[in-house]
N, CA, C and O of each residue as an XYZ file, in Angstrom:
264
protein
N     220.185     30.767    -36.447
C     219.242     31.872    -36.501
C     219.757     32.977    -37.432
O     218.985     33.612    -38.150
N     221.068     33.190    -37.404
C     221.675     34.208    -38.265
C     221.435     33.876    -39.740
O     221.144     34.762    -40.544
N     221.557     32.613    -40.080
C     221.333     32.187    -41.464
C     219.879     32.394    -41.869
O     219.603     32.820    -42.990
N     218.953     32.098    -40.973
C     217.534     32.274    -41.266
C     217.201     33.741    -41.523
O     216.491     34.053    -42.478
N     217.703     34.638    -40.687
C     217.451     36.072    -40.867
C     218.062     36.558    -42.183
O     217.457     37.358    -42.897
N     219.261     36.071    -42.497
C     219.911     36.433    -43.762
C     219.087     35.935    -44.946
O     218.910     36.652    -45.931
N     218.589     34.716    -44.848
C     217.772     34.149    -45.923
C     216.489     34.948    -46.127
O     216.109     35.226    -47.264
N     215.827     35.314    -45.053
C     214.612     36.119    -45.157
C     214.919     37.467    -45.800
O     214.152     37.949    -46.634
N     216.037     38.072    -45.415
C     216.443     39.340    -46.033
C     216.683     39.198    -47.525
O     216.262     40.052    -48.305
N     217.352     38.133    -47.928
C     217.610     37.914    -49.349
C     216.320     37.680    -50.125
O     216.171     38.173    -51.243
N     215.394     36.939    -49.546
C     214.102     36.713    -50.207
C     213.388     38.040    -50.415
O     212.842     38.290    -51.490
N     213.386     38.891    -49.397
C     212.724     40.193    -49.535
C     213.391     41.062    -50.601
O     212.709     41.778    -51.334
N     214.714     41.002    -50.688
C     215.429     41.758    -51.725
C     215.010     41.272    -53.106
O     214.676     42.076    -53.976
N     215.028     39.955    -53.307
C     214.673     39.405    -54.620
C     213.201     39.617    -54.955
O     212.851     39.808    -56.119
N     212.344     39.585    -53.950
C     210.927     39.841    -54.185
C     210.681     41.296    -54.574
O     209.773     41.577    -55.355
N     211.462     42.208    -54.050
C     211.264     43.627    -54.323
C     211.880     44.112    -55.625
O     211.464     45.145    -56.152
N     212.854     43.397    -56.152
C     213.541     43.837    -57.370
C     212.615     44.118    -58.554
O     212.757     45.169    -59.178
N     211.683     43.241    -58.891
C     210.818     43.526    -60.049
C     209.972     44.785    -59.870
O     209.708     45.499    -60.838
N     209.548     45.056    -58.641
C     208.729     46.246    -58.392
C     209.538     47.521    -58.578
O     209.001     48.536    -59.021
N     210.819     47.478    -58.246
C     211.686     48.644    -58.421
C     212.100     48.787    -59.881
O     212.117     49.894    -60.421
N     212.431     47.680    -60.512
C     212.952     47.709    -61.880
C     211.879     48.067    -62.909
O     212.149     48.815    -63.849
N     210.677     47.544    -62.738
C     209.640     47.772    -63.734
C     208.244     47.681    -63.102
O     207.562     46.667    -63.251
N     207.824     48.727    -62.405
C     206.528     48.668    -61.726
C     205.334     48.511    -62.671
O     204.351     47.859    -62.319
N     205.410     49.099    -63.861
C     204.296     48.983    -64.805
C     204.106     47.535    -65.260
O     202.983     47.039    -65.344
N     205.221     46.870    -65.549
C     205.143     45.469    -65.967
C     204.619     44.599    -64.826
O     203.868     43.653    -65.066
N     205.005     44.908    -63.597
C     204.507     44.149    -62.447
C     203.007     44.332    -62.284
O     202.305     43.382    -61.939
N     202.503     45.539    -62.527
C     201.059     45.766    -62.432
C     200.310     44.929    -63.463
O     199.279     44.331    -63.154
N     200.831     44.888    -64.692
C     200.202     44.072    -65.734
C     200.237     42.592    -65.357
O     199.249     41.875    -65.516
N     201.386     42.147    -64.856
C     201.548     40.749    -64.503
C     200.623     40.379    -63.346
O     200.007     39.313    -63.366
N     200.518     41.247    -62.339
C     199.645     40.965    -61.206
C     198.172     40.940    -61.621
O     197.380     40.175    -61.071
N     197.811     41.784    -62.595
C     196.441     41.758    -63.093
C     196.154     40.424    -63.771
O     195.100     39.826    -63.553
N     197.089     39.961    -64.590
C     196.921     38.668    -65.251
C     196.863     37.547    -64.215
O     196.081     36.607    -64.356
N     197.676     37.647    -63.194
C     197.702     36.639    -62.141
C     196.382     36.584    -61.391
O     195.913     35.503    -61.035
N     195.779     37.744    -61.148
C     194.509     37.772    -60.422
C     193.356     37.206    -61.252
O     192.317     36.844    -60.700
N     193.531     37.129    -62.558
C     192.492     36.592    -63.427
C     192.620     35.084    -63.653
O     191.761     34.475    -64.290
N     193.689     34.486    -63.132
C     193.892     33.045    -63.301
C     192.979     32.259    -62.370
O     192.557     32.754    -61.325
N     192.687     31.038    -62.765
C     191.879     30.150    -61.938
C     192.693     29.727    -60.707
O     193.905     29.532    -60.796
N     192.015     29.587    -59.560
C     192.724     29.167    -58.340
C     193.455     27.829    -58.487
O     194.526     27.643    -57.910
N     192.887     26.910    -59.247
C     193.549     25.609    -59.434
C     194.897     25.758    -60.138
O     195.863     25.079    -59.788
N     194.957     26.651    -61.133
C     196.222     26.884    -61.832
C     197.243     27.518    -60.901
O     198.423     27.168    -60.943
N     196.802     28.444    -60.064
C     197.709     29.067    -59.097
C     198.229     28.036    -58.104
O     199.401     28.061    -57.726
N     197.354     27.132    -57.685
C     197.762     26.091    -56.738
C     198.816     25.191    -57.363
O     199.796     24.838    -56.706
N     198.628     24.814    -58.627
C     199.601     23.967    -59.322
C     200.945     24.689    -59.440
O     201.999     24.086    -59.238
N     200.900     25.969    -59.764
C     202.146     26.744    -59.848
C     202.840     26.804    -58.484
O     204.065     26.713    -58.398
N     202.052     26.957    -57.431
C     202.620     27.000    -56.085
C     203.255     25.680    -55.687
O     204.330     25.655    -55.088
N     202.588     24.587    -56.020
C     203.138     23.263    -55.710
C     204.440     23.043    -56.466
O     205.405     22.520    -55.910
N     204.465     23.442    -57.734
C     205.687     23.302    -58.529
C     206.822     24.138    -57.935
O     207.954     23.664    -57.837
N     206.526     25.374    -57.540
C     207.548     26.237    -56.958
C     208.076     25.662    -55.643
O     209.279     25.703    -55.382
N     207.184     25.132    -54.823
C     207.610     24.520    -53.566
C     208.484     23.293    -53.813
O     209.501     23.106    -53.146
N     208.087     22.464    -54.770
C     208.871     21.269    -55.082
C     210.261     21.650    -55.587
O     211.256     21.030    -55.213
N     210.321     22.670    -56.436
C     211.616     23.123    -56.935
C     212.469     23.661    -55.790
O     213.675     23.415    -55.744
N     211.856     24.385    -54.879
C     212.588     24.913    -53.729
C     213.103     23.816    -52.825
O     214.252     23.860    -52.383
N     212.263     22.829    -52.543
C     212.707     21.698    -51.728
C     213.849     20.947    -52.405
O     214.805     20.533    -51.749
N     213.744     20.776    -53.720
C     214.792     20.077    -54.457
C     216.110     20.849    -54.394
O     217.166     20.250    -54.189
N     216.058     22.165    -54.568
C     217.278     22.966    -54.473
C     217.884     22.906    -53.076
O     219.103     22.819    -52.925
N     217.034     22.953    -52.060
C     217.530     22.817    -50.678
C     218.192     21.464    -50.476
O     219.248     21.366    -49.851
N     217.570     20.427    -51.005
C     218.144     19.093    -50.898
C     219.513     19.032    -51.573
O     220.474     18.511    -51.006
N     219.588     19.567    -52.786
C     220.881     19.570    -53.500
C     221.940     20.334    -52.729
O     223.083     19.888    -52.629
N     221.571     21.469    -52.189
C     222.535     22.303    -51.485
C     223.019     21.631    -50.202
O     224.187     21.772    -49.842
N     222.149     20.909    -49.511
C     222.510     20.327    -48.224
C     223.114     18.931    -48.326
O     223.999     18.588    -47.542
N     222.662     18.135    -49.259
C     223.028     16.714    -49.289
C     224.078     16.337    -50.334
O     224.779     15.338    -50.176
N     224.187     17.117    -51.380
C     225.131     16.734    -52.423
C     226.419     17.536    -52.280
O     226.486     18.493    -51.510
N     227.403     17.147    -53.005
C     228.671     17.860    -52.991
C     228.794     18.887    -54.094
O     229.895     19.355    -54.384
N     227.679     19.247    -54.717
C     227.732     20.158    -55.852
C     228.071     21.586    -55.464
O     228.643     22.318    -56.272
N     227.734     22.001    -54.257
C     227.886     23.403    -53.884
C     228.938     23.603    -52.800
O     228.813     24.518    -51.986
N     229.925     22.802    -52.776
C     230.985     23.047    -51.809
C     231.397     21.831    -51.163
O     232.287     21.855    -50.313
């Protein structure tokens, strides 16, 4: 449970960094994102999930990270 809470905290930190570092650029990017077709957003989401699952797999199953 401690690891899960730490992971959620780290995700929130990384999610907030662009808004703190460059809010104007984030507004432009979010506007462009809202104008994209839902199918393109879905494909991007699937790709991001697959990459995340792959990284989790590498971290847990391989000897690359310790």
